[in-house]
Structures are given as structure tokens and as C-alpha cells.
C-alpha positions in Angstrom: -42.3 22.0 -0.9 -39.9 19.7 -2.7 -37.3 22.5 -3.0 -37.5 23.1 0.8 -36.9 19.4 1.5 -33.8 19.4 -0.7 -32.5 22.5 1.0 -33.0 20.8 4.3 -30.8 18.0 3.3 -28.1 20.4 2.1 -28.1 21.9 5.6 -26.9 18.5 7.0 -23.8 18.6 4.8 -21.7 20.8 7.2 -22.5 18.4 10.0 -21.4 15.4 7.9 -18.1 17.3 7.1 -17.5 17.8 10.8 -18.1 14.2 11.6 -15.8 13.0 8.8 -13.0 15.4 9.8 -11.8 12.9 12.4 -11.3 10.2 9.8 -7.7 9.7 8.8 -5.8 8.1 5.9 -2.4 6.4 6.2 -1.5 7.6 2.7 -2.3 11.2 3.7 -0.3 11.0 7.0 3.0 9.5 5.9 5.8 8.8 8.4 8.6 8.1 5.9 10.4 9.7 3.0 8.8 7.5 0.3 5.3 8.1 1.8 5.8 11.8 1.8 6.8 11.9 -1.9 3.9 9.7 -2.8 1.5 12.0 -0.9 2.9 15.0 -2.8 2.3 13.1 -6.1 -1.3 12.2 -5.1 -2.1 15.8 -4.2 -0.5 17.2 -7.3 -2.4 14.8 -9.6 -5.7 15.5 -7.7 -5.5 19.3 -8.1 -4.4 19.0 -11.8 -7.6 17.0 -12.4 -9.7 19.5 -10.4 -8.8 22.1 -13.1 -11.3 20.3 -15.2 -13.7 18.9 -12.6 -14.4 22.1 -10.6 -15.4 24.3 -13.7 -17.6 21.4 -14.9 -19.4 21.2 -11.6 -19.8 25.0 -11.4 -21.1 25.2 -15.0 -23.5 22.4 -14.4 -25.2 24.4 -11.6 -25.0 27.7 -13.5 -26.4 26.3 -16.8 -29.2 24.4 -14.9 -30.2 27.7 -13.1 -29.8 30.0 -16.1 -31.8 27.8 -18.5 -34.5 26.6 -16.1 -38.0 26.4 -17.4 -39.2 29.5 -15.5 -36.4 31.8 -16.8 -38.0 33.4 -19.9 -35.0 35.8 -20.2 -32.6 33.1 -21.2 -31.6 33.3 -24.8 -33.0 30.4 -26.9 -30.7 29.2 -29.8 -32.1 26.0 -31.2 -29.9 26.3 -34.4 -26.6 26.7 -32.5 -24.1 23.9 -33.3 -20.5 24.9 -33.0 -18.0 27.3 -31.4 -14.3 27.4 -32.2 -13.6 29.1 -28.8 -15.4 26.3 -26.9 -13.6 23.7 -28.9 -10.2 25.2 -28.1 -10.9 25.2 -24.3 -12.5 21.7 -24.4 -9.5 20.1 -26.1 -6.5 22.3 -25.1 -6.9 22.3 -21.3 -7.3 18.5 -21.0 -4.4 18.0 -23.3 -2.2 20.3 -21.3 -3.2 18.5 -18.0 -2.5 15.1 -19.6 0.9 16.4 -20.7 1.8 17.5 -17.2 0.5 14.3 -15.7 2.6 12.3 -18.2 5.8 14.2 -17.3 5.1 13.8 -13.5 4.4 10.1 -14.0 7.6 9.5 -16.0 9.7 11.2 -13.4 8.1 9.6 -10.3 8.1 6.1 -12.0 11.9 6.4 -11.7 12.4 8.4 -8.5 9.9 6.3 -6.6 10.9 2.9 -8.1 10.5 0.5 -5.2 13.6 -1.3 -6.3 15.7 1.8 -6.0 17.9 2.2 -2.9 17.2 5.2 -0.7 20.1 7.6 -0.4 21.1 8.0 3.3 24.1 8.5 5.5 23.0 5.4 7.4 23.8 1.9 6.2 20.8 0.1 4.7 19.5 -2.8 6.8 18.1 -6.0 5.1 14.9 -7.7 6.2 13.7 -10.8 4.3 9.9 -11.1 4.1 7.9 -14.3 3.5 4.2 -14.3 2.9 2.6 -17.4 4.5 -1.0 -18.5 4.9 -2.1 -16.2 6.5 0.8 -14.5 8.3 4.1 -12.7 7.7 7.5 -14.1 8.5 10.4 -11.6 8.8 14.0 -12.8 8.8 16.9 -10.6 9.9 20.0 -12.2 8.2 22.4 -9.7 9.8 21.0 -10.3 13.3 20.3 -14.0 12.9 16.7 -13.7 14.2 13.2 -14.0 12.8 9.7 -12.8 13.8 6.1 -13.5 12.8 3.6 -10.6 12.4 6.0 -8.0 13.7 8.8 -6.1 12.1 11.0 -3.5 13.7 13.4 -0.9 12.2 15.5 2.0 13.5 14.3 5.5 12.6 16.1 7.1 9.6 17.7 3.8 8.6 16.7 2.7 5.1 15.4 -0.9 5.0 15.8 -3.2 2.1 12.8 -5.5 2.2 13.4 -8.7 0.1 9.9 -10.1 -0.4 8.7 -13.6 -1.5 5.8 -15.9 -0.9 5.6 -19.5 0.3 2.1 -19.9 -1.2 -0.1 -17.7 -3.4 0.6 -14.2 -4.5 0.3 -11.5 -1.8 1.2 -7.9 -1.5 3.5 -6.5 1.2 2.3 -3.0 2.2 2.9 -0.6 5.0 0.7 2.4 3.9 2.2 4.9 6.3 5.8 4.3 4.9 5.1 4.0 1.2 5.2 1.6 -1.7 3.7 -1.8 -1.8 5.4 -4.8 -3.5 4.0 -8.1 -4.7 5.1 -11.3 -3.0 5.2 -14.3 -5.4 6.3 -17.9 -4.9 9.7 -18.6 -6.4 10.5 -14.9 -6.9 12.7 -12.4 -5.0 11.2 -8.9 -5.0 12.6 -5.7 -3.5 11.2 -2.6 -1.9 13.1 0.1 0.0 11.4 2.0 2.8 12.5 4.2 5.6 10.7 5.5 8.8 11.4 9.1 9.7 9.3 9.1 12.9 9.1 6.6 15.8 5.8 4.8 16.1 3.8 1.6 15.4 2.4 1.4 11.9 -0.1 -1.0 10.4 1.1 -3.4 7.8 -1.0 -5.8 5.7 -1.4 -7.7 2.5 -3.2 -5.7 -0.1 -3.9 -8.6 -2.4 -6.6 -11.2 -1.7 -5.1 -14.5 -0.9 -7.8 -16.7 0.6 -10.1 -17.0 3.6 -7.6 -15.7 6.1 -6.7 -12.6 4.1 -8.5 -10.1 6.3 -6.4 -11.1 9.3 -3.1 -11.1 7.5 -1.8 -8.0 9.3 1.3 -7.1 11.2 2.9 -4.3 13.3 5.7 -2.3 11.8 7.6 -0.7 14.7 9.9 2.3 14.1 12.2 3.1 17.0 15.5 4.6 18.0 18.7 2.7 17.4 19.0 1.9 21.2 15.5 0.7 21.3 16.0 -1.4 18.2 19.1 -3.0 19.7 17.1 -3.8 22.9 14.3 -5.3 20.7 16.9 -7.5 18.9 18.2 -8.7 22.3 14.6 -9.4 23.4 14.0 -11.6 20.3 17.3 -13.2 20.8 16.2 -14.5 24.3 13.5 -16.6 22.7 13.9 -20.3 23.0 12.4 -20.9 19.6 14.6 -21.6 16.5 13.7 -21.8 12.8 15.0 -24.2 10.3 13.7 -25.2 6.8 13.3 -28.9 7.6 12.1 -28.3 11.1 9.9 -25.6 12.7 9.5 -23.7 9.4 7.3 -26.5 8.0 5.0 -26.3 11.0 4.9 -22.5 10.7 4.0 -22.7 7.0 0.8 -24.5 7.7 -2.3 -22.3 7.1 -3.4 -20.4 10.2 -5.4 -17.2 10.9 -4.9 -14.6 13.6 -1.4 -15.9 14.3 0.2 -14.4 17.4 3.5 -12.5 17.3 6.3 -15.0 17.5 10.0 -14.7 18.0 12.9 -17.0 16.8 16.3 -16.5 18.4 18.1 -18.5 15.7 17.5 -19.0 12.0 19.2 -21.4 9.7 21.5 -19.6 7.3 20.0 -19.3 3.8 16.4 -20.1 4.9 15.0 -17.3 2.7 16.9 -18.7 -0.4 15.8 -22.2 0.5 12.1 -21.1 0.4 12.5 -19.5 -3.0 14.5 -22.5 -4.4 11.8 -24.9 -3.2 9.5 -23.7 -6.0 12.1 -24.0 -8.8 11.5 -27.8 -9.0 7.8 -27.6 -8.2 8.3 -28.9 -4.6 7.2 -25.7 -2.8 5.2 -25.7 0.4 2.0 -25.5 -1.4 2.5 -28.9 -3.1 3.5 -29.8 -6.7 2.1 -26.6 -8.2 3.4 -24.5 -5.4 0.0 -23.0 -4.5 -1.7 -25.3 -2.0 -4.6 -24.7 0.3 -4.9 -21.0 0.1 -5.1 -21.3 -3.7 -8.0 -23.8 -3.4 -9.7 -21.5 -0.9 -9.4 -18.5 -3.3 -10.9 -20.7 -6.2 -13.7 -21.8 -3.9 -14.5 -18.2 -3.0 -14.6 -17.3 -6.7 
């Protein structure tokens, strides 16, 4: 009776597989060059590990069935203790897999280095990113504009994201496009990404940073060059301006679910001013440069 019940549960597995087939993963559906290479790395590493996992799963079932209590034909060897053939397979195969994984890891650690510029016929565009409590500020130094919780880029144009934080450590991540990079107060980090397909992709912080962390998301819009130029013009029509001693101080105050905001004019050097403010301990978070979100994180712990 118990065996029949277990088999009944097994019959549900195909239905579960069908239901889960609609689930998607941004890492497995990349829209940029870096994301595609990372997907290939994940799949390669997965199947290399399956060389060990799949035989073990199969042998677990085979051995359990062969040496079950009711099978009196199974050979009983209570004094068996060692086999050179088994030892060779047990040690050689994992060592070979680890060797291949080591070689792949070494190569991709250099080829997928987030600080490495992307080779392209198009000129690289710079976007400066500031992690605030709990929102994202994007500064376009070449266009003289800034946005909150929305970043746009032309398709097939490499983007050099310079990333810092005005508070606690965060992590800038657009899963569909590729690598994440940490945002830390007083530091200037780099990550190069490119979108090869037009679309709106989800961006987020992948590092816990306080009570508003779950809503610290943004839209990454990849569009044609003409659409990007139109988007820049749209932002440029905003009446809002951004300066370090003015509106930036108000923007830096902690807030959650902050709406998309456009600034048509940005004080030159704002990004550098934000970084430099932590060099003498006078950052936006107070004397230690960490402020309210740090206290929130400590309270949560």
C-alpha cells in the first residue's frame, strides 16, 4: 500500500514540470554580450558537475534495488574492503573535472572581468551610478542630465558604469545584462555592460542595505540610438536641477518606493564630490559615512 502511495506522488512530477516550465530566469535569458558569456559559463560548469552527480543518482537507485531485502540472488560480500578500479574512478574523474573547472575559471576571471572595457565599434558611453537610501541616482556626464530609478542606453553601445554609494554598501545589478558590482562609500567602482536587444530590464541592489532594500529597484531601458536621443531630450525638458549643496542633499534623504525623477541640469563634478565627501568623514551618512540605513541594518540584525 505504501509503495502505491509513493508511486502516486511520482505521477504528479510531470504536472509539476509543466507548471514550472513557464518560470523564467534573467540569468538564463540574457540580452547582452556579458550575460550571454556568463550563461555559457554557468551551463558548462553545471554539466561538468553532472558528470559526477548523474552517475551517483543512478547508482543510488540501482544499488538500493539490487541489494533490497527481498532479493536473495544478490551476492553477499561482508569481507569486501577495497577495489583499485573503484578508487581510480572515485578520485580520477573528480580531479579531471576540477582541473577543467579551474582552467575555465582562470580564463573567465580575466575575460569577464567587470573592469575590462568591452570591445566594440561604437564609442563607450559613461554613466555614473550612486546608490542612495533606497534608490538609484544615474548621472550622464556627457549629456549633463541625471535620473532616479531609471537608466537608458542605446542598443549595441558599451556602457561604462562608474559606481559608488552615498551610504552603506550596495550592489548594482542588471541580471539580464550581466555582472554585478559593489557600490561602496568613498570608492569608485567600474562595470562594463552592453545591451544587444531593445527592451526594459529589471535592475536592483543584490546586497542587503536596510529596511528599504526590497524596493531599491530600477528600470534599465535599452533602445535604438534615435529613441535614446529622444529620451535625453525628454529628460532635458525637466525643470529640476541637481547640485551637491542643493537638491542632492534632499534627494539623499532615506526614502522608499521613490518615483522615477528627471534632472535637466547637473552640477559638473557631482559624482566626484559625492566620493570626496567621505574622504574626510563628512559623507551624507554622518561622521562615519553610514547613517540611518546602517543603523536600520544593525537593528534588523
